[in-house]
C-alpha positions as CSV (number, residue, x, y, z in Angstrom):
1,M,9.3,-17.9,-16.7
2,S,7.3,-20.2,-18.9
3,P,4.8,-18.5,-21.3
4,S,1.2,-18.5,-20.0
5,P,-1.9,-16.7,-21.1
6,R,-2.3,-13.3,-19.3
7,P,-5.7,-13.0,-17.7
8,R,-8.1,-10.1,-18.3
9,P,-9.9,-8.4,-15.5
10,T,-12.0,-10.6,-13.3
11,S,-14.1,-9.8,-10.2
12,L,-12.2,-10.6,-7.1
13,S,-13.4,-13.3,-4.8
14,A,-13.5,-12.8,-1.0
15,H,-10.1,-12.9,0.6
16,G,-9.2,-15.6,3.0
17,S,-10.2,-19.1,3.9
18,A,-13.2,-20.2,5.8
19,R,-11.1,-20.3,8.9
20,F,-10.2,-16.7,8.8
21,R,-13.6,-15.6,7.5
22,A,-15.0,-17.2,10.7
23,L,-12.5,-15.4,12.7
24,L,-13.3,-12.0,11.3
25,R,-16.6,-10.9,12.9
26,P,-17.6,-7.6,11.2
27,L,-16.0,-4.5,12.7
28,A,-17.7,-1.2,12.6
29,V,-16.9,0.2,9.1
30,V,-17.2,3.8,8.3
31,T,-17.1,5.1,4.8
32,V,-14.9,8.0,4.4
33,G,-17.6,10.1,2.7
34,A,-19.7,10.1,5.8
35,L,-16.7,10.9,7.9
36,L,-15.7,13.9,5.8
37,L,-19.2,15.3,5.7
38,A,-19.3,15.2,9.4
39,G,-16.2,17.4,9.5
40,C,-17.2,19.9,6.8
41,T,-17.4,23.6,7.6
42,E,-19.5,26.0,5.6
43,G,-16.6,26.5,3.3
44,G,-16.3,22.8,2.5
45,D,-13.1,22.2,4.4
46,T,-12.7,19.2,6.7
47,T,-11.8,19.6,10.3
48,G,-10.6,17.2,12.9
49,D,-10.9,17.0,16.6
50,E,-8.9,19.9,18.0
51,S,-7.4,17.7,20.7
52,G,-5.6,15.8,17.9
53,G,-5.4,12.6,19.8
54,D,-9.0,11.8,20.7
55,A,-10.4,10.7,17.3
56,G,-12.1,7.8,19.0
57,S,-13.6,7.3,22.4
58,D,-11.4,6.1,25.2
59,T,-11.8,2.5,24.2
60,T,-12.4,2.9,20.5
61,I,-9.5,3.0,18.0
62,R,-10.3,4.4,14.6
63,V,-8.0,3.1,11.8
64,A,-8.2,4.4,8.2
65,S,-7.3,1.9,5.6
66,H,-7.9,1.3,1.9
67,M,-8.5,-2.2,0.5
68,P,-7.7,-5.8,1.2
69,P,-5.5,-7.3,2.4
70,M,-4.8,-4.1,4.5
71,T,-8.3,-3.9,5.7
72,D,-8.3,-7.6,6.5
73,V,-5.2,-7.1,8.6
74,V,-7.0,-4.4,10.5
75,E,-9.9,-6.7,11.1
76,V,-7.7,-9.5,12.5
77,A,-6.0,-7.0,14.8
78,G,-9.4,-5.8,15.8
79,E,-10.3,-9.3,17.1
80,V,-7.1,-9.3,19.1
81,A,-7.7,-5.9,20.6
82,E,-11.3,-6.8,21.4
83,E,-10.0,-9.5,23.8
84,E,-8.4,-6.6,25.8
85,G,-11.7,-4.6,25.9
86,W,-10.9,-2.3,22.9
87,T,-13.0,-1.7,19.8
88,V,-11.2,-1.1,16.5
89,E,-13.3,0.9,14.0
90,L,-12.3,0.6,10.4
91,V,-12.6,3.8,8.3
92,Q,-12.3,2.7,4.7
93,V,-11.1,5.2,2.2
94,S,-11.1,5.1,-1.6
95,D,-7.7,6.5,-2.5
96,N,-4.2,7.0,-1.4
97,V,-4.6,10.6,-0.1
98,Q,-7.5,10.4,2.3
99,Y,-6.1,8.1,5.0
100,N,-3.2,10.6,5.7
101,R,-5.5,13.6,5.6
102,L,-7.9,12.0,8.1
103,L,-5.0,11.1,10.4
104,A,-3.3,14.5,10.2
105,D,-6.7,16.2,10.9
106,G,-7.4,14.1,13.9
107,E,-10.4,12.3,12.4
108,V,-8.8,8.9,13.0
109,D,-6.2,7.5,15.4
110,A,-4.0,5.6,13.0
111,N,-3.8,4.4,9.4
112,F,-2.5,1.3,7.7
113,A,-2.0,1.7,4.0
114,Q,1.5,2.9,3.1
115,H,5.3,2.5,3.4
116,E,7.4,5.0,5.3
117,P,8.9,6.9,2.3
118,Y,5.3,7.6,1.1
119,M,4.4,8.9,4.6
120,Q,7.5,11.0,4.7
121,A,6.6,12.6,1.4
122,F,3.2,13.5,2.8
123,N,4.7,15.0,5.9
124,A,7.0,17.2,3.8
125,E,4.3,18.3,1.4
126,H,1.7,19.0,4.1
127,D,3.9,20.0,7.1
128,A,2.4,17.0,9.0
129,E,3.9,15.0,11.8
130,L,2.9,11.5,11.2
131,T,5.2,8.7,12.3
132,A,5.7,5.0,11.3
133,L,5.3,2.8,14.3
134,A,5.7,-0.8,13.1
135,P,6.4,-2.5,9.8
136,I,3.6,-5.1,9.3
137,Y,4.3,-6.7,5.9
138,D,6.5,-6.5,2.8
139,A,4.9,-6.8,-0.6
140,K,6.5,-8.6,-3.5
141,V,6.5,-5.8,-6.2
142,G,7.5,-6.1,-9.8
143,F,6.6,-5.5,-13.5
144,Y,3.8,-7.2,-15.4
145,S,3.0,-7.5,-19.1
146,A,-0.2,-8.5,-20.9
147,E,1.8,-9.0,-24.1
148,F,5.2,-10.3,-23.3
149,D,6.3,-13.4,-21.2
150,D,10.0,-12.5,-21.0
151,V,11.6,-9.1,-20.4
152,A,14.1,-9.9,-23.2
153,D,11.2,-9.7,-25.6
154,I,10.4,-6.1,-24.6
155,P,11.0,-4.1,-27.9
156,E,13.0,-0.9,-28.3
157,G,11.0,2.2,-27.7
158,A,8.4,0.3,-25.6
159,Q,6.2,2.2,-23.2
160,V,6.7,1.3,-19.5
161,A,4.1,2.5,-16.9
162,I,5.6,3.5,-13.5
163,P,4.1,5.3,-10.5
164,N,3.9,9.1,-10.6
165,D,4.7,9.6,-6.9
166,A,8.4,10.0,-6.0
167,S,8.8,7.2,-3.5
168,N,7.3,4.5,-5.7
169,E,8.9,5.9,-8.9
170,G,12.3,5.4,-7.3
171,R,11.6,1.9,-6.3
172,A,10.3,1.0,-9.8
173,L,13.4,2.4,-11.5
174,A,15.7,0.6,-9.0
175,I,14.2,-2.7,-10.1
176,L,14.8,-1.9,-13.7
177,D,18.4,-0.9,-12.8
178,E,18.8,-4.1,-10.8
179,H,17.8,-6.2,-13.9
180,G,19.9,-4.2,-16.3
181,L,17.2,-2.5,-18.4
182,I,18.5,0.9,-17.4
183,S,21.4,2.3,-15.5
184,L,20.8,5.0,-12.9
185,A,23.3,7.6,-11.7
186,E,25.6,6.2,-9.1
187,G,24.4,6.4,-5.5
188,V,20.8,7.4,-6.2
189,G,19.4,4.1,-4.9
190,F,15.7,4.2,-4.3
191,E,15.7,8.0,-4.7
192,G,16.2,7.8,-8.5
193,R,14.1,9.8,-10.9
194,I,13.7,9.5,-14.7
195,S,16.2,12.4,-14.9
196,D,18.7,10.1,-13.1
197,I,18.7,7.5,-15.9
198,E,22.1,7.5,-17.5
199,E,21.7,4.5,-19.8
200,N,18.5,3.3,-21.5
201,P,19.7,0.7,-24.1
202,K,16.1,-0.1,-25.3
203,D,15.1,3.6,-25.4
204,L,12.2,2.8,-23.2
205,E,9.5,5.5,-22.9
206,W,8.0,6.3,-19.5
207,V,4.3,6.7,-18.7
208,Q,3.8,7.9,-15.2
209,V,0.5,6.8,-13.7
210,D,-1.2,7.2,-10.3
211,L,-0.6,4.1,-8.2
212,L,-4.3,3.2,-8.1
213,N,-4.5,3.3,-11.9
214,L,-1.5,1.1,-12.7
215,S,-3.7,-2.1,-12.9
216,S,-5.8,-0.4,-15.6
217,A,-2.6,0.6,-17.4
218,Y,-1.9,-3.1,-17.7
219,E,-4.8,-3.4,-20.1
220,E,-3.9,-0.4,-22.2
221,D,-2.8,-1.0,-25.8
222,G,0.8,0.1,-26.3
223,I,1.9,-0.3,-22.7
224,A,4.5,-3.1,-22.8
225,M,5.1,-3.4,-19.0
226,V,3.6,-2.1,-15.8
227,Y,5.0,-1.8,-12.3
228,N,2.6,-2.8,-9.5
229,Y,2.0,-4.1,-6.0
230,P,0.2,-7.5,-5.5
231,T,-2.6,-5.7,-3.8
232,Y,-3.5,-3.7,-6.9
233,I,-2.5,-6.1,-9.7
234,A,-4.9,-8.6,-8.1
235,R,-7.7,-6.5,-9.6
236,V,-6.8,-8.1,-13.0
237,G,-6.4,-11.5,-11.6
238,L,-2.6,-11.5,-11.4
239,T,-0.1,-12.5,-8.6
240,P,3.7,-12.0,-8.3
241,Q,4.1,-15.4,-10.0
242,D,2.8,-13.7,-13.2
243,A,5.4,-10.9,-13.1
244,I,8.1,-10.8,-15.7
245,L,10.4,-8.9,-13.3
246,L,10.3,-9.1,-9.5
247,E,12.3,-7.1,-6.9
248,E,15.1,-9.4,-6.0
249,T,15.9,-8.0,-2.6
250,V,13.1,-6.8,-0.3
251,D,14.0,-3.6,1.5
252,Q,12.1,-3.1,4.7
253,R,11.9,0.7,4.2
254,F,9.0,-0.2,1.9
255,A,7.2,-2.4,4.4
256,I,3.5,-1.4,4.8
257,Q,3.5,0.4,8.2
258,L,1.1,1.2,11.0
259,V,1.1,5.0,11.2
260,A,-0.1,7.5,13.8
261,R,0.4,11.1,14.7
262,A,3.8,11.6,16.4
263,E,2.2,13.2,19.5
264,D,0.1,10.1,20.0
265,A,2.7,7.4,19.5
266,D,3.0,6.6,23.2
267,T,-0.7,6.7,24.1
268,E,-2.4,3.6,25.5
269,K,-4.7,3.2,22.5
270,I,-1.9,3.3,20.0
271,E,0.2,0.9,22.0
272,V,-2.7,-1.5,22.2
273,L,-3.2,-1.2,18.4
274,E,0.5,-1.8,17.7
275,Q,0.5,-4.9,19.9
276,A,-2.6,-6.2,18.1
277,M,-1.1,-5.4,14.6
278,T,2.1,-7.3,15.5
279,S,0.3,-10.2,17.1
280,D,0.7,-13.9,16.3
281,E,-2.8,-13.8,14.9
282,V,-1.8,-11.3,12.3
283,R,1.4,-13.2,11.4
284,D,-0.6,-16.4,11.0
285,F,-3.1,-14.6,8.7
286,L,-0.3,-13.3,6.5
287,E,1.5,-16.6,6.3
288,E,-1.6,-18.7,5.7
289,E,-3.6,-16.5,3.5
290,H,-1.0,-14.4,1.6
291,S,2.2,-16.4,1.5
292,E,2.5,-15.9,-2.3
293,T,2.3,-12.1,-2.2
294,L,3.3,-10.8,1.2
295,L,6.0,-11.4,3.8
296,P,5.5,-10.6,7.5
297,A,7.8,-7.8,8.5
298,F,7.7,-8.1,12.3
């Protein structure tokens, strides 16, 4: 990769071309704060619909999501579903916890923000029964550096920022193993942890950071290299073309998935949503608007 100046944070422009901006008539967007307040008891807990599968009206499908391009995909799917007489209501959240809590509590019908290993970790921790219905896109993940243009220039003892959740930690370490910066214990694959590192020739030091804060870590003095998704690293004006390490082989277990409660997987509204999310319109959007960062997975 040829040296190039690393950009500092910039404000993000609107996603998508004029063609797709014209396509996306505004959906009903609910901020998560209002939704949670509506479900609060006197003790401050959130409660969902006791039916578990009736978060929206009979023809309204409530979908929790986080940020573009995930929210954009929901909007495109909403246009497709509208042609069949359905309304997709986007419930936009501000972190990587709320969309699963809202779904598990019956406040929304589905969410679109995560890969299956992340969902499985939530299920295990919270005794939830969420299920992945359809992979929608794969993201080109990798490592970025504000200081170095080649991984060979990373010095001994350098600090490397990786995610602090198990599923993404394992993926980040697998990339470093794949490129020879570390060696993981045989057979751990994407389940590797820092404790599974058997060889670390550069004596790299690990800084574990919440996924949402990794783009900020890119700007921190002393951090030589940061793992990230294109969705998040875009906050500092970067794309996978700026990465000094990219995942060489995309594994579909990490595709961003449409997720619902297991008990609702075969309901009409979820089937309608799944068809809309895997429509030609969504594929065209991904291929025409995000070809440098995302790969359709259906």
